[in-house]
N, C-alpha and C positions, 0 to 999 in steps of 0.2 A: 440233705445239705447241711454242712456245718454252719455255725453262726456267722462267721465272717462272710462266707459265700452268700448266705441269706441276706446279710446286710447290703452287700454290693448288688445283689439282684434287686433289692428294694430301692436302692438309689438309681439303678439303671432303668427299671421299668418306666418310670414317668418320662424319661428322656425319649423313649420309643413310642409312647402314646401318640396316636393320630399320625403315625408313620406306617410304612409298609415293612418296617424292620421288626425283627423278633430275636430274642436270646435263644441261642442253641446250647451254650454251655459256659461255665465259669470254672477255671482251675486256678489254684494258688500253689506255687512252689515253695519249699521251705525258705528260699531266699526272698520271699515276699514279692515274687514276680507274679503279678496277676494277669492271667490270660482270659480274655473274654471273646467268645465266638458268637458272632451275630450274622444273621442272614436277613435278606429282604426279598419280598415277593417279586420286586422288579429289579433285583440285582443289587449287590452290595458294593457300591463304588468306593474309590479311595477318598473322595470328598466326604461321603457319609462317614467313613471310618475316622477321618481326621476330626470332624465335628464332634462325634460321640466321644472320642478319645479326650479331647480338651475339656468337654463338659464333665465327663465322669472323673477325670483326674482332679479337677477343681473341687468337685463334691467330696472326693476321698480326702483331699487335703482339709477341706472345712470340717469334715467329721473327725479328723485327727485319729483315724484308725491306726496309723503307723507313725508313731513319734518320730520327729525329726525328718519326716518325708522318706523314711526308709522303705520304699517300695517302688516297683516299676510297673507300668501298665501297658499291656499290648491288646489292641483290638484288631480282630481280623475275621474274616469269613472262615468257615470250616474248609479244610483243604478238599480239593476236587476228588481225592481218593478216600475221604472220610465217609463213614456210613451215615445214611440219613437217620436222624434221631427224632425228628418231630413231625407231626402231621402236616404242618405248613410246608416243610421241606418236600414231603411227598407230593403235595398238591402243586407246588412250584415246579416240580420235575415231571408232571404229567406230559406225555408225548415224548419222553426220552427213554432210551434203552437203559435198563437196570439189570443187575444180578442180584437175586434174593436168595439168601441162605436161610433155610428153615431151621427149626430147633433140632432137627435130626441131621443137620449139616449137608442136606441135599441143596444143590444149587440149581436155580431156574433163571434163565436169562430171557428177557422179552421186553416189549414196549409197554410202559406204564400208561394205561389208558384211562383208568378211573380210580379215584380215591374217595372212600366214604369214611365215616367215623369208625367203622368196624373192620374194613378190609381194603385191599387194593385189587385191582384187576390188571393182568398182564396179557398181552397179545403174544403168544408163543408160536414161533415157527419151528416145526420139527422137521428133521431131515426126512426126505422122501415123501413129505406131504406137501401138496400144493397150497392148501388153505391153512392159514394159521388158526390155532385154537385159542379160546379165551380161558384163563385160569384165574380163579379168585383165591386170594390167600388172606386169611384173617391176620390182623396185626399180632394176635396172641401166638401165631405160629411163626412169626418172622424173628430170626435172630439178628440178621443184618441186611441192609439193602445198600448197594453201591451203584452209583450212576456210572455207566460206561461211556467213555469218551470215544467218539467216532471221528477219525481223521479222513 
């Protein structure tokens, strides 16, 4: 992380202490547009978003990181089509259908049934097989994991 992102991360973490919210990522565009991605174990509501935005904006102003208030701040949850980046996101999505791309670009789609510190377990239904099989995938072998939306 660069210094500014680390500083913003440091200001944000105490705001999330004792909540179900956690930081997924922070990006800063050259125009000083700060984008903070937050998720929550119980869902990240617009109300939570507004509260965090107001508090963090005030802290950024107090720190005078951007002279003359030359910055903008956006707080949101990661998009539905964004890959899972953190262990807590995997845990939160247990029981949902996901597509995992491994380091060799092989895709596997299945129900995320278990998450440990080292690996995930998918229940995979293969064509022509009546019983699904369980597949363990170590985090070290995962390139991306995307939650599949079922309508």
